[in-house]
C-alpha positions as CSV (number, residue, x, y, z in Angstrom):
1,M,-44.8,46.1,18.0
2,P,-45.5,46.3,21.8
3,Y,-49.2,45.9,22.5
4,T,-49.0,47.8,25.9
5,E,-48.0,51.2,24.4
6,I,-50.6,53.7,25.8
7,D,-52.2,56.2,23.4
8,Q,-52.9,59.8,24.2
9,P,-55.2,62.0,22.1
10,P,-53.5,63.1,18.9
11,S,-52.0,66.5,19.1
12,R,-50.8,69.1,16.6
13,A,-48.9,72.3,17.2
14,S,-51.3,75.2,17.4
15,P,-50.7,79.0,17.6
16,L,-51.0,80.9,20.9
17,P,-54.8,80.7,21.7
18,R,-56.8,83.8,22.4
19,P,-58.5,84.0,25.7
20,F,-61.8,82.2,25.8
21,Q,-64.5,81.3,28.3
22,T,-65.5,77.9,29.5
23,P,-67.6,76.8,32.4
24,P,-65.6,76.6,35.6
25,Q,-64.9,73.0,36.8
26,L,-63.4,71.5,39.9
27,P,-60.6,68.8,39.7
28,A,-62.0,65.3,40.0
29,P,-60.4,61.9,40.7
30,P,-58.5,60.3,37.8
31,P,-61.0,59.1,35.0
32,P,-61.4,55.5,34.1
33,Q,-59.0,56.0,31.1
34,A,-56.2,57.1,33.5
35,K,-56.9,54.0,35.6
36,G,-56.8,51.8,32.5
37,N,-53.4,53.3,31.5
38,A,-52.0,52.6,35.0
39,A,-53.4,49.0,34.9
40,I,-51.9,48.3,31.5
41,S,-48.6,49.7,32.6
42,A,-48.7,47.4,35.6
43,G,-49.5,44.4,33.5
44,D,-53.0,44.0,34.8
45,F,-54.6,43.6,31.4
46,K,-58.0,42.3,32.6
47,E,-58.4,45.4,34.9
48,A,-57.3,47.6,32.0
49,V,-60.0,46.2,29.8
50,R,-62.6,46.8,32.5
51,C,-61.5,50.4,33.0
52,Y,-61.5,51.2,29.3
53,T,-64.9,49.6,28.9
54,E,-66.2,51.9,31.7
55,A,-64.6,54.9,29.9
56,I,-66.1,53.9,26.6
57,A,-69.6,53.7,28.2
58,V,-69.1,57.4,29.1
59,N,-67.6,58.5,25.8
60,P,-68.4,55.9,23.1
61,S,-67.0,58.1,20.3
62,N,-63.4,58.3,21.6
63,H,-61.3,56.3,19.2
64,V,-58.3,56.4,21.6
65,L,-60.2,54.4,24.2
66,Y,-60.9,51.6,21.7
67,S,-57.2,51.7,20.7
68,N,-56.1,51.2,24.3
69,R,-58.6,48.5,24.9
70,S,-57.5,46.7,21.8
71,A,-53.9,46.8,23.1
72,A,-55.1,45.4,26.5
73,H,-57.0,42.6,24.7
74,A,-54.0,41.8,22.6
75,S,-51.7,41.7,25.6
76,A,-54.1,39.3,27.3
77,G,-54.0,37.1,24.2
78,D,-57.6,37.8,23.2
79,F,-56.8,38.8,19.6
80,A,-60.4,38.4,18.4
81,A,-61.6,41.1,20.8
82,A,-58.6,43.2,20.0
83,L,-59.5,42.9,16.3
84,E,-63.0,44.1,16.9
85,D,-61.8,47.1,18.9
86,G,-59.2,47.9,16.3
87,R,-61.9,48.0,13.6
88,K,-64.0,50.3,15.8
89,C,-61.1,52.6,16.3
90,V,-60.3,52.9,12.6
91,A,-64.0,53.4,11.8
92,L,-64.2,56.3,14.3
93,S,-60.9,57.9,13.2
94,P,-59.8,56.7,9.7
95,E,-57.1,59.4,9.5
96,W,-55.3,58.2,12.7
97,A,-52.4,56.0,11.8
98,K,-52.1,54.3,15.3
99,G,-55.5,52.7,14.8
100,Y,-54.2,50.7,11.9
101,S,-51.3,49.6,14.0
102,R,-53.7,48.2,16.6
103,L,-55.8,46.5,13.9
104,G,-52.8,45.0,12.2
105,A,-51.4,43.7,15.5
106,A,-54.7,41.9,16.2
107,A,-54.8,40.4,12.7
108,H,-51.2,39.2,13.1
109,G,-52.1,37.6,16.4
110,L,-54.9,35.7,14.7
111,G,-52.6,34.4,12.0
112,Q,-54.2,36.7,9.4
113,F,-50.8,37.8,8.0
114,R,-52.0,39.2,4.7
115,E,-54.7,41.3,6.3
116,A,-52.1,42.4,8.9
117,A,-49.6,43.5,6.3
118,D,-52.2,45.3,4.2
119,T,-53.5,47.1,7.3
120,Y,-50.0,48.3,8.3
121,R,-49.6,49.7,4.8
122,R,-52.8,51.7,5.2
123,G,-51.4,53.1,8.4
124,L,-48.0,53.9,6.8
125,A,-49.8,55.8,4.1
126,L,-50.8,58.2,6.9
127,D,-47.5,58.1,8.8
128,P,-44.7,57.0,6.5
129,A,-41.9,57.7,9.1
130,N,-43.4,55.3,11.7
131,A,-40.5,53.0,12.3
132,A,-42.4,50.6,14.6
133,M,-45.2,50.1,12.0
134,Q,-42.5,49.6,9.3
135,T,-41.0,46.8,11.4
136,S,-44.4,45.3,12.1
137,L,-45.1,45.3,8.3
138,V,-41.9,43.4,7.6
139,D,-42.7,40.9,10.3
140,A,-46.2,40.3,8.9
141,E,-44.8,39.9,5.3
142,K,-42.1,37.5,6.6
143,A,-44.8,35.4,8.4
144,L,-46.9,35.3,5.3
145,A,-43.9,34.3,3.1
146,A,-43.1,31.5,5.6
147,E,-46.7,30.3,5.5
148,V,-46.7,30.3,1.6
149,A,-43.4,28.4,1.6
150,R,-44.8,25.9,4.0
151,M,-47.9,25.4,1.9
152,K,-45.8,25.0,-1.3
153,A,-43.6,22.4,0.4
154,E,-46.7,20.5,1.3
155,E,-48.1,20.7,-2.3
156,G,-44.7,19.9,-3.9
157,P,-42.7,21.8,-6.5
158,P,-44.3,22.9,-9.8
159,P,-43.5,21.1,-13.0
160,A,-39.9,22.2,-14.1
161,D,-40.8,22.9,-17.7
162,K,-43.3,25.6,-16.8
163,V,-40.8,28.0,-15.3
164,P,-37.5,29.1,-17.0
165,E,-34.5,28.2,-15.0
166,Q,-33.2,31.8,-14.6
167,L,-36.7,33.0,-13.4
168,A,-37.0,30.0,-11.1
169,Q,-33.7,31.0,-9.4
170,I,-34.9,34.6,-9.0
171,S,-38.2,33.4,-7.7
172,V,-36.5,31.3,-5.0
173,M,-34.6,34.5,-3.9
174,L,-37.9,36.5,-3.8
175,S,-39.6,33.7,-1.9
176,S,-37.2,34.0,1.1
177,P,-38.9,35.4,4.2
178,Q,-35.7,37.5,4.6
179,I,-36.5,39.4,1.3
180,W,-38.7,41.8,3.2
181,T,-36.0,42.7,5.7
182,M,-33.5,43.3,2.9
183,L,-36.0,45.5,1.0
184,M,-36.6,47.6,4.2
185,L,-32.8,48.0,4.9
186,N,-32.1,49.1,1.3
187,P,-32.8,52.8,0.8
188,K,-33.6,52.2,-2.9
189,T,-36.3,49.7,-2.2
190,K,-37.6,50.7,1.3
191,D,-40.5,52.8,-0.1
192,F,-41.8,49.8,-2.2
193,L,-42.9,48.1,1.1
194,M,-45.6,50.6,1.6
195,Q,-47.1,50.1,-2.0
196,Q,-49.9,47.6,-2.0
197,D,-49.6,46.7,-5.7
198,F,-45.9,45.9,-5.2
199,A,-46.6,43.7,-2.2
200,D,-49.3,41.9,-4.2
201,M,-46.7,41.4,-7.0
202,I,-44.1,39.9,-4.7
203,R,-46.7,37.6,-3.1
204,A,-47.8,36.4,-6.6
205,V,-44.3,35.5,-7.5
206,Q,-43.8,33.7,-4.1
207,Q,-46.9,31.6,-4.8
208,H,-46.3,31.0,-8.6
209,P,-42.7,31.7,-9.8
210,G,-44.0,31.9,-13.4
211,A,-45.8,35.1,-12.5
212,L,-42.5,36.9,-12.6
213,E,-42.7,37.0,-16.4
214,K,-45.7,39.3,-16.3
215,H,-43.9,41.8,-14.0
216,V,-40.3,41.6,-15.2
217,N,-40.5,45.0,-16.9
218,D,-41.8,46.9,-13.9
219,P,-39.2,49.5,-12.9
220,R,-39.5,48.5,-9.3
221,V,-38.9,44.8,-10.1
222,I,-35.9,45.8,-12.1
223,T,-34.5,47.8,-9.2
224,V,-35.0,44.9,-6.9
225,L,-33.3,42.5,-9.2
226,Q,-30.4,44.9,-9.6
227,E,-30.0,45.1,-5.9
228,L,-30.3,41.4,-5.5
229,L,-27.8,40.3,-8.1
230,G,-24.5,39.5,-6.5
231,V,-25.8,40.6,-3.0
232,K,-26.2,38.1,-0.3
233,V,-29.6,38.2,1.5
234,M,-28.6,38.7,5.1
235,S,-30.5,38.9,8.4
236,P,-30.1,42.2,10.3
237,E,-27.7,40.4,12.7
238,E,-25.5,39.1,9.9
239,A,-25.5,42.6,8.3
240,L,-24.4,44.1,11.6
241,K,-21.6,41.6,12.0
242,E,-20.4,42.3,8.4
243,E,-20.4,46.1,9.0
244,E,-18.5,45.6,12.2
245,E,-15.9,43.4,10.5
246,R,-15.5,46.0,7.7
247,R,-14.9,48.8,10.2
248,R,-12.4,46.6,12.1
249,R,-10.4,46.1,8.9
250,E,-10.5,49.8,8.1
251,D,-9.3,50.6,11.6
252,E,-6.4,48.1,11.3
253,L,-5.4,49.6,7.9
254,E,-5.6,53.1,9.3
255,A,-3.4,52.1,12.3
256,L,-0.9,50.5,10.0
257,R,-0.8,53.6,7.8
258,K,-0.1,55.9,10.8
259,K,2.6,53.6,12.0
260,Q,4.3,53.6,8.6
261,E,4.0,57.4,8.3
262,A,5.6,57.8,11.8
263,E,8.4,55.5,10.8
264,R,8.9,57.4,7.5
265,K,9.1,60.7,9.4
266,R,11.6,59.2,11.9
267,R,13.9,58.0,9.1
268,E,13.7,61.3,7.3
269,E,14.6,63.2,10.5
270,E,17.6,60.9,11.1
271,E,18.7,61.4,7.5
272,R,18.3,65.2,7.9
273,R,20.4,65.2,11.0
274,A,23.0,63.0,9.5
275,A,23.2,65.3,6.5
276,A,23.4,68.4,8.7
277,E,26.2,66.9,10.8
278,A,28.1,65.9,7.7
279,A,27.9,69.5,6.4
280,M,29.2,71.0,9.7
281,T,32.4,72.8,10.1
282,P,34.7,71.6,12.9
283,E,33.6,74.6,14.9
284,E,29.9,73.8,14.4
285,R,30.5,70.2,15.3
286,A,32.3,71.2,18.5
287,E,29.4,73.5,19.4
288,K,26.9,70.7,18.8
289,E,28.8,68.5,21.2
290,L,28.6,71.1,23.9
291,K,24.9,71.5,23.3
292,D,24.3,67.8,23.5
293,Q,26.3,67.7,26.8
294,A,24.3,70.7,28.1
295,D,21.0,68.9,27.2
296,V,22.1,65.9,29.3
297,H,22.7,68.2,32.3
298,K,19.2,69.8,31.7
299,A,17.6,66.3,31.6
300,R,19.2,65.5,34.9
301,G,17.9,68.8,36.3
302,N,14.4,68.0,35.1
303,E,14.4,64.7,36.9
304,H,15.3,66.4,40.2
305,Y,12.8,69.2,39.6
306,K,9.9,66.7,39.1
307,K,10.9,65.1,42.5
308,K,10.9,68.6,44.1
309,E,14.7,68.2,44.7
310,L,15.3,71.8,44.1
311,P,19.0,72.3,45.1
312,E,20.0,69.3,42.9
313,A,17.9,70.6,40.0
314,L,19.4,74.1,40.4
315,S,22.9,72.6,40.3
316,W,22.3,70.7,37.0
317,Y,20.6,73.7,35.3
318,T,23.6,75.8,36.3
319,K,26.0,73.2,34.7
320,A,23.9,73.3,31.6
321,I,24.2,77.1,31.4
322,E,27.9,77.0,32.0
323,T,28.4,74.3,29.3
324,F,26.2,76.1,26.7
325,P,25.0,79.6,27.7
326,R,23.2,80.2,24.4
327,D,19.9,78.3,25.1
328,P,17.1,80.3,26.8
329,A,15.5,77.1,28.0
330,Y,18.2,76.5,30.6
331,Y,17.7,80.0,32.1
332,N,13.9,79.5,32.1
333,N,14.3,76.2,34.0
334,R,16.6,77.7,36.5
335,A,14.2,80.6,37.0
336,A,11.5,78.1,37.8
337,V,13.6,76.7,40.6
338,H,14.2,80.2,42.0
339,F,10.5,80.8,41.9
340,E,9.8,77.7,43.8
341,Q,12.4,78.7,46.4
342,G,11.0,82.2,46.7
343,E,14.2,83.7,45.4
344,W,12.3,86.5,43.5
345,D,15.3,88.6,42.5
346,R,17.2,85.7,41.0
347,C,14.0,84.5,39.3
348,V,13.6,87.9,37.7
349,E,17.3,88.0,36.7
350,D,17.2,84.6,35.0
351,S,13.9,85.4,33.3
352,E,15.4,88.6,31.8
353,R,18.5,86.7,30.7
354,A,16.2,84.1,29.0
355,I,14.4,86.8,27.1
356,E,17.7,88.4,26.0
357,V,19.1,85.0,24.8
358,A,15.8,84.1,23.0
359,R,15.8,87.5,21.2
360,S,19.3,86.7,19.8
361,L,18.0,83.5,18.2
362,R,16.7,85.1,15.1
363,G,14.8,82.7,12.8
364,D,14.3,80.1,15.6
365,P,10.6,79.2,15.6
366,G,10.7,78.3,19.3
367,A,12.2,81.6,20.4
368,L,8.9,83.5,20.8
369,K,7.5,80.7,23.0
370,M,10.7,81.1,25.2
371,V,10.2,84.8,25.4
372,A,6.6,84.5,26.4
373,R,7.4,81.9,29.0
374,A,10.1,84.0,30.6
375,M,7.8,87.1,30.6
376,T,5.1,85.1,32.3
377,R,7.3,83.9,35.0
378,K,8.8,87.4,35.6
379,A,5.3,88.9,35.8
380,S,4.4,86.3,38.5
381,C,7.5,87.3,40.4
382,L,6.5,91.0,40.3
383,I,3.2,90.1,42.1
384,R,4.9,87.8,44.7
385,R,7.8,90.2,45.4
386,D,6.3,93.7,45.1
387,G,2.5,93.2,44.8
388,D,3.0,95.1,41.5
389,Y,-0.2,94.1,39.8
390,D,-0.1,96.9,37.2
391,G,3.4,95.9,36.0
392,A,2.5,92.2,36.1
393,I,-0.7,92.7,34.1
394,A,1.2,94.7,31.5
395,L,3.9,92.0,31.2
396,F,1.3,89.2,30.9
397,G,-0.2,91.2,28.0
398,K,3.2,91.5,26.3
399,A,3.8,87.7,26.7
400,L,0.4,87.0,25.0
401,L,1.5,89.2,22.1
402,E,4.7,87.1,21.7
403,H,2.9,83.8,22.0
404,R,-0.7,83.3,23.0
405,N,-1.1,80.3,25.4
406,E,-3.7,79.3,27.9
407,D,-1.4,79.3,31.0
408,T,-0.4,83.0,30.5
409,L,-4.0,84.0,29.8
410,K,-5.2,82.3,33.0
411,K,-2.5,84.1,35.0
412,L,-3.5,87.4,33.5
413,Q,-7.1,86.9,34.4
414,A,-6.2,85.9,37.9
415,A,-4.0,88.9,38.4
416,E,-6.8,91.2,37.2
417,R,-9.2,89.6,39.7
418,E,-6.7,89.8,42.5
419,K,-6.0,93.5,41.7
420,K,-9.7,94.3,41.8
421,A,-10.1,92.5,45.1
422,A,-7.1,94.3,46.6
423,E,-8.4,97.6,45.5
424,E,-11.9,96.9,46.9
425,K,-10.4,95.8,50.2
426,A,-8.2,98.9,50.4
427,Y,-11.3,101.0,49.8
428,V,-13.3,99.6,52.7
429,D,-13.9,102.1,55.5
430,V,-16.9,101.4,57.7
431,D,-17.1,105.0,59.1
432,K,-17.2,106.5,55.6
433,A,-19.8,103.8,54.7
434,A,-22.0,105.1,57.5
435,A,-21.6,108.7,56.4
436,A,-22.5,107.8,52.8
437,K,-25.6,106.0,53.9
438,A,-26.6,109.0,55.9
439,E,-26.2,111.2,52.8
440,G,-28.3,108.7,50.9
441,N,-31.1,108.9,53.4
442,K,-31.0,112.7,53.3
443,A,-31.2,112.7,49.5
444,F,-34.0,110.2,49.5
445,T,-36.0,112.3,51.9
446,E,-35.5,115.3,49.7
447,G,-36.6,113.4,46.6
448,R,-33.2,113.5,45.0
449,F,-33.3,109.8,44.0
450,P,-30.4,109.7,41.5
451,D,-28.1,111.3,44.2
452,A,-29.4,108.8,46.8
453,V,-28.5,105.9,44.5
454,G,-25.0,107.2,44.2
455,H,-24.6,107.7,48.0
456,Y,-26.0,104.2,48.7
457,T,-23.7,102.7,46.1
458,E,-20.7,104.4,47.7
459,A,-21.9,103.1,51.1
460,I,-21.9,99.5,49.8
461,R,-18.4,99.9,48.4
462,R,-17.1,101.3,51.6
463,G,-18.9,98.8,53.8
464,P,-19.7,95.6,51.9
465,P,-21.6,92.7,53.6
466,E,-18.3,91.1,54.6
467,V,-17.5,93.9,57.1
468,N,-20.9,95.6,57.6
469,D,-23.6,93.4,59.2
470,E,-26.3,96.0,58.3
471,C,-25.4,96.2,54.6
472,Y,-28.7,94.6,53.8
473,K,-30.5,97.8,54.8
474,I,-28.5,99.7,52.3
475,F,-29.6,97.3,49.5
476,S,-33.2,97.8,50.7
477,N,-32.8,101.6,50.6
478,R,-31.3,101.5,47.1
479,A,-34.1,99.2,45.9
480,A,-36.6,101.9,47.1
481,C,-34.7,104.5,45.1
482,Y,-34.7,102.3,41.9
483,T,-38.5,101.8,42.4
484,K,-39.0,105.6,42.5
485,L,-36.8,106.0,39.4
486,G,-38.6,103.2,37.5
487,A,-35.5,101.1,37.3
488,W,-37.4,98.0,38.3
489,S,-34.9,95.4,37.1
490,E,-32.1,97.0,39.2
491,G,-34.4,97.4,42.1
492,L,-35.5,93.8,42.0
493,K,-31.8,92.7,42.1
494,D,-31.2,94.8,45.2
495,A,-34.3,93.5,46.9
496,E,-33.3,89.9,46.3
497,E,-29.8,90.7,47.6
498,C,-31.4,92.2,50.7
499,I,-33.4,89.0,51.3
500,R,-30.4,86.9,50.7
501,L,-28.4,88.8,53.3
502,A,-31.2,89.0,55.9
503,P,-34.0,86.4,55.2
504,T,-36.0,87.6,58.3
505,F,-36.0,91.3,57.3
506,S,-39.6,91.8,56.2
507,K,-38.9,95.1,54.4
508,G,-36.8,93.2,51.8
509,Y,-39.9,91.2,50.9
510,L,-42.0,94.4,50.8
511,R,-39.5,96.0,48.3
512,K,-39.4,92.9,46.1
513,G,-43.2,92.4,46.2
514,Q,-43.8,96.1,45.2
515,L,-41.4,95.7,42.2
516,Q,-43.1,92.5,41.1
517,F,-46.5,94.1,41.4
518,L,-45.3,97.1,39.3
519,T,-44.2,94.7,36.6
520,K,-47.7,93.1,36.7
521,D,-46.3,89.8,37.9
522,Y,-49.1,89.5,40.4
523,D,-48.7,85.8,41.2
524,A,-45.0,86.2,42.1
525,A,-45.7,89.3,44.1
526,L,-48.4,87.5,46.0
527,E,-45.9,84.7,46.9
528,T,-43.3,87.3,48.0
529,Y,-45.8,89.1,50.3
530,Q,-46.8,85.9,51.8
531,Q,-43.2,84.9,52.5
532,G,-42.7,88.3,54.2
533,L,-45.8,87.7,56.4
534,Q,-44.2,84.5,57.7
535,H,-41.5,86.6,59.3
536,D,-43.6,89.6,60.2
537,G,-47.2,88.6,60.6
538,D,-48.2,92.0,61.9
539,S,-47.0,94.0,58.9
540,A,-49.9,96.0,57.5
541,E,-48.0,96.9,54.4
542,L,-47.4,93.2,53.5
543,A,-51.0,92.4,54.2
544,E,-52.2,95.2,52.0
545,G,-49.9,93.9,49.3
546,V,-51.5,90.5,49.5
547,T,-54.9,92.1,49.1
548,R,-53.9,94.2,46.1
549,C,-52.4,91.1,44.4
550,I,-55.5,89.0,44.9
551,T,-57.7,91.8,43.5
552,Q,-55.5,92.0,40.4
553,I,-55.5,88.2,39.9
554,Q,-59.3,88.2,40.1
555,R,-59.3,90.9,37.4
556,V,-57.1,88.7,35.2
557,N,-59.3,85.6,35.8
558,S,-62.5,87.5,35.0
559,G,-61.2,89.2,31.9
560,Q,-61.2,92.7,33.1
561,L,-57.7,93.6,31.9
562,G,-57.3,96.1,29.0
563,E,-55.9,94.9,25.7
564,E,-52.5,96.5,26.2
565,E,-52.2,95.3,29.8
566,L,-53.2,91.8,28.7
567,R,-50.7,91.9,25.8
568,L,-47.8,92.9,28.1
569,R,-48.8,90.2,30.6
570,Q,-48.8,87.5,27.9
571,E,-45.4,88.6,26.5
572,R,-43.9,88.4,30.0
573,A,-45.5,85.0,30.5
574,M,-44.1,83.6,27.3
575,Q,-40.6,84.2,28.8
576,D,-41.5,81.8,31.7
577,P,-39.9,78.4,31.0
578,E,-42.8,76.6,32.6
579,V,-45.3,78.3,30.3
580,Q,-43.2,77.5,27.3
581,R,-43.1,73.8,28.3
582,I,-46.9,73.7,28.7
583,L,-47.5,75.4,25.3
584,T,-45.2,73.0,23.5
585,D,-46.7,69.9,25.2
586,P,-48.5,68.0,22.4
587,V,-51.2,66.8,24.8
588,M,-51.8,70.3,26.1
589,N,-51.9,71.6,22.5
590,Q,-54.8,69.2,21.8
591,V,-56.5,70.2,25.1
592,L,-56.3,73.9,24.2
593,K,-57.6,73.2,20.7
594,D,-60.5,71.2,22.1
595,L,-61.4,74.0,24.5
596,K,-61.3,76.6,21.7
597,E,-63.4,74.6,19.3
598,N,-65.8,73.0,21.9
599,P,-65.9,74.9,25.2
600,A,-68.3,72.2,26.5
601,S,-65.3,69.8,26.6
602,A,-63.7,71.7,29.5
603,G,-65.5,69.5,32.0
604,Q,-63.9,66.4,30.6
605,H,-60.4,67.8,30.4
606,L,-60.5,69.4,33.9
607,K,-61.1,66.0,35.5
608,S,-57.3,65.4,35.0
609,P,-55.4,66.9,38.0
610,E,-52.3,67.4,35.8
611,V,-54.3,69.2,33.0
612,Y,-56.2,71.3,35.6
613,T,-52.9,72.5,37.2
614,K,-51.4,73.5,33.8
615,L,-54.6,75.3,32.7
616,M,-54.6,77.3,35.9
617,K,-51.0,78.3,35.2
618,L,-52.0,79.5,31.8
619,Q,-55.0,81.4,33.2
620,R,-52.9,83.2,35.8
621,A,-50.4,84.1,33.1
622,G,-53.2,85.7,31.0
623,I,-52.8,83.2,28.2
624,I,-56.3,81.8,28.5
625,R,-59.4,82.6,30.6
626,L,-61.6,80.0,32.2
627,G,-65.0,80.7,33.7
């Protein structure tokens, strides 16, 4: 496994903490641990060791520091020092799986493969799903098996009469270094790797094949033998190639099956047509010949239509209709040409004729599609020719009832939007907008706020921003009405629209800040008031808003909020995506847990600028309280 992976303090999900007090601290430069992390990421392992040593001098009981220094030593090739730090890390935190990973890596680097494998098993007992440690365990066992095989080769084979031939063959299979890879890849044997007594059993067989006789009745050994019999022991690369080859063969068989199925359907269709033609009367055969001839004319028309050669396409479609007038597709196609030419009356006429012909084809599964297509085109003509949105929308709806399709649905939605836009445009009257605004101002002065909202809404409809340069003032006025009525969400939308339309209009910021203050979002209100002062530095109201916000923020920080007010503030804060990210951050979860259990640790945590910023965010949100 990589030696240079940086450890962070272990974290666990924790419930939303209650507010607590810790001594106030100021942010400090990054601690030695952070410098060590940066150095090891940059490949400067000697500097990383120095920084972690400095950090350990300050906090000698921090197991993560020994873990990181062990990684730095190992990356620098000093496995003996890495082993010492790994042991210290495990001694300080025997329940932390990553420490065993460090200790195992150092032992592996020193050639102590048995100790390395056993150490990894201890770590996997704490974290069974750790894939990296599983791979490291297999690597250590493979190295140990290779070492045993080398020693056995140097010593020479054991006397043949001491080991039964069948057991000797099985022992040879179990002695392969690849056995550990195979066991890990097999779901039935994967868990055996983490069992110390099983590993000792396999090692004993690898060293002395006769030892298999003592363990042959062990259920795990039986499972391994069953999985091995008739199965080739492959490397991961070989297994991957075999799987790819299997999938390739399956794909070829599936492609061949589809090709054969398509050919079968083609032959069946030809046979069906031949049988149908054989059963035709002379009249039916003559009609089919006319239909085939008309289809040829239609195909010629389609070629010209695609090339935008409309007169030629129109001529061929007309020939198709004259040859065989009982197919609605020909009328639909000719209607399409009329539509492109702007011949709206002729387009409507052919669309209606297509509907009529399609209706006469009882039992034809494609007739409903033809009816829907013709209705859709006729509806489009009604819009282009007469601006008749009501008639077109009704016809689009009927077409969807005949046959629902995406094209008709999109045209219906577009027609509804265009109708709404046309109605709004026709409703615009700047003079009436000014009169409605005046009525709204009068109602506001008299305290009739619901009436004022109605008049201001009418003023916006009569004089939208596109035609009224001072429409932003109406949004500001309506926001003030909503504020009086307690409709803060609607008022905030109007204030934001006012600012969007007139970014330098300070009253828009005043409206927005007031609404944010009322919803107890003091930080956001403070920011809004400050933005307004950038455009109108002399505004006493904006300055007063800043003062009120600072006072409330200080109350929050000093814990002077009532329980209900604090609860509402926390609920609103939990809807903030940034707060949610902080509270689900494993590192911050551990920080919050440390602060709750040991308030004196605040000084250490607040030295990190990133942690300090996040804690300040939680404090302003009312989630925690510092100081």
